[in-house]
C-alpha positions, 0 to 999 in steps of 0.5 A: 625668164629671169627669177624676180629674186635674181634682179637687182631692180628693188635695191636699185629703186629703193637707193634711187629714192632714199639718196637721189642725188647719189644715185643720179650722181653716180648715173652721170659719170656715163656722160661727158661733162666740160663742168660738173654740176655744182649741185646734183639737185637743187630744190630751190630752183625751177617748179619743183628743183632742177637736176645737175645745176651748174653743170656744162655739157654738150648733148651732140658731143655725148651723142657723136664726138666722144664715140669718134675719138673713143673707137667708134669711129667706122661703126654704123650710128644709124641705118635709115630703112625706107620701103617706101623709097626702096632705099636703105642707107647707112651712117658710120658715127664718123659719117654722121658727125661730118654731116652735123658739123657741116649743118651746124655751120650752116645754121650758124652762118644763117644766123642761128646762135645759142638759144634760138629756136629752129623748127623741123618739119620733117618726114623720117630722113637721116637729114631730120637726124642730123638737124636735131644733132645739129641744133644740139651742137651749137645750142640752138633749141630744136622743135620738131613738128610732125611732118605733114601736120596741118597748116593750122597746127604748125602756125600755132608752133610757130607763133609759140616758139618764135623759131629763127629758121624752119627745116623742112623738105618737099614732101613726105611719103605714105604707102600709096601717096605723096604728102606735099609738105611745102604747101602747108609750110607756106600756109602755116608761115602765112598764118602765123603772125611771127615769121622765121628768118629763113627755110631750108628745104631738102628736095627729095626725088619723089616730089620736088617743089618751088622755093620762096626767093629771098626766104628759102634755101636749097639744103643739098645746094647749101650742104654742097657749098659747105663741104666745098669750103670746109665748113665745121661747126664746133660744139658750144658748151651749155648749161645742163639746165639749158633746153635742148629742144621743146615738143609740143604735146599732140592733139592740143587746142589753143595755145599749144603746150610746149614740153621743155626738155633740158640738156643735162638731166635727159642725157644722164637718165637716157643713157642709164635706160639704154643698158639698165631698162632695154638691156642693150649693150654698146655696139648693138643693133637698137631699133625703134619703130616710132617717129621723130615727130613724137617723143619716143622718136626724140629719145630712142631713135636719135639720143639714147641709142647714140649716147650709148654708142648702139646703132639706131634704125630709123624706118620709113614704112609701116607694120603692114603694107610696105609691103606686107605684115612681114615688114617688121620681121625683115627689118629686125633679120636684116639689120640683126636688130637684138631688140625693137621698140613700138607701139602696141597697135602695130602689133594689132595691125599684124595680128589682123593681117597675119593671125597665125603669125606665118610671116614671122617664120619666114625671117631669121630672127635668131639674135632679137632678144626682147620686144618692148611696147609703149604709147598706149595701153598694151592689151593682154590678148595682143601681148599674149599673141606676141609672146607665143609668135616670137618667142621672146619677152614682150615688155609693156612700158608706159611713159609720156611726152612730158617725162621723156622717158619710162615711168613704169617698165620691166628693167631688163638689163636689171634682171627681169621681173615676172610679167603681168599682162595688163601691166607695165611692172614697176616704177623705174628709178627716180619715180615714186608712183602712187594712186590718190583719190580726189583730195590727193590721199594715197589709196589701198592696193587694188583700188582705182584712182589718179596715178600720180608721181611724187616730187621731185621728178627724176631727171629728163622730165619736163622742168616746165613748158616753154615760156608758160611757167603758170600754166605748167603749175596749172596743168601738172602740179596744181591739183595734187600738191606735192604730186605730178598729175599724169592724167592717167587713171589706174591702180597698184596691186600688192606687188607694187606693179602699176596698172594704167587703166586709161586717161582719166577721162576714159574712166566712165560713171555708170549710174554712180559706178566708176569703171574703166574703159581699159578694162572693158576693152581687155574683155572684148579682145580676148574674143577669138574673132576680135583683132582691135577694139575701143570702149567709151562712155556715150550720154544716156539720159538714165544712167549719165554714160553707158559703154559702147564697144567698137570692134574691128575683126580679124582678117578672114572672119567669116561669121556674122557680125551681129552674132559676134557683136551678141557674143562680146556683150554677153562676155563683158556681162559674164565677166563685169556683170550687169553693173556695166551696163554693156549692151552695145558693141558695133563692128566697123572695118577699121578705127580712127587713128592718129598718125602715131597709131593712138586711137582717136576716142574723144572724137568717136565719143562726140561723134556718138554723142551727137556733139560738134567735133572738129578733124584732129590735126593728127589723123591718119585718115579723115574718112575713117571718121565718116566710117564711124558716123555710118556705123553709129546710125541707127544704133545710138 
């Protein structure tokens, strides 16, 4: 491990705060500009100022054209690996550029112009990446909605974005089942008062669909005709401050929150991050195991690796079951990935199925250097297990849909800092992270409070919500004047390391004591038989709230679940003391999750409290909530 003293992090971070314009102006040289910014940062515009005001560029040009012109034409840009279809497809930079030029021309022929919105409702297929880049190429604003999202949720996004076109597919593929997208899309269009001019549908061989006459176009037919006619779209110049995409935050109710990402700051920050944060060189193979429906997929499957001239792996599969708990190691080995970025929940699933890591040793991981985790809190037992099994640095980092890239991480490219389990390490350049009380007063090290970011936010962070400036101020900037509210709770330690202990709603109040569910989960996860857990506060007439722990046990545990539940309760009382009032642990076969792997804590809490609840649109398997209800019977 690199010695802390050898890391350039401290000087780089200090420089980014002391001279943000100088720092980001220098970073902007990694991007090709049609016209440079008149001002690197202008505090007088937008909700808190805007980056690269007056600058003109094209995001797609920076991802593809310049690499083709600069000698990477024959390098593989994108590897699509789908154990669900048994297919691996590879696209060089030149091939990907050609596909994007053709689809860009098709979109223009169907009336899409600069500033028009295009919704993508797609599975994890290369055509989805082509569609995102084609929109960027012609100056259109893409809004990716997670494939298979419920019709009502898709309809609210159609209402808000008012897309000119929707690009979709006949189906998505999950282990053991086909998810038909077309009926969901048709229902969403029926529900929405705003109708698109048309839809382009990718017919997948696993399950076709009927097209609506006069509205729907067959993707393959359009592509074939455009190729034959040698159609090709040129890059459309856009302002740095023009929107590149809208991404709706998951789990929203009522009018959705459309996070806006601009073109200039996004390109600069993401390009900077690939080498400095992730330690990946141009030409190397990088794998981000997210979905393009989420911000991580936007940033690190599509844009950042291509800005950087790397090779990006796109995976249509699961950590276990496609076909086994060795799926990830097969992909890393086969494609010679040097770094991998996924969610902690994926590793908990692997650890549950393969606690001894026997699958890991079946593959050649000699080129693999670093594992990055993000998406939810990386519990120390999971990190510890991954470190021991993989024998590479396991780097937790923390960020949000709203920021578009890392808030706090461990900058491998600048020289890795010492890892502290439970912490995503330190703020990245441009982020001044503080922990404050309800009055926005900074709290001393080690004291739990609200985590906030001093304004201005660095490049790539949201400038606003789509057509909702006032709502953006209300949601993120009003509560703590001069700061962005992360809605996460935690603390900073004496070394400036950030500890994110949960959403502010996950801090429970037990008889006046503010306790972190994240801290309790850490203790539960340390039990040798526990693979995964969730702690939440449930209603209590005397104490207001008391914690309840849900446990998923490792595969092959033969001991009595009642004994394990008692041991876990004793462990929390031993480590936290009676103040935690932790008396209830319940073993379940699985935890209800979103399709991106986040535990549905809010819904579980409502079930436990006997409150009314609705089925979350992003749920992986609705039956998992019935199982929670059954497990709680007679226990609360």
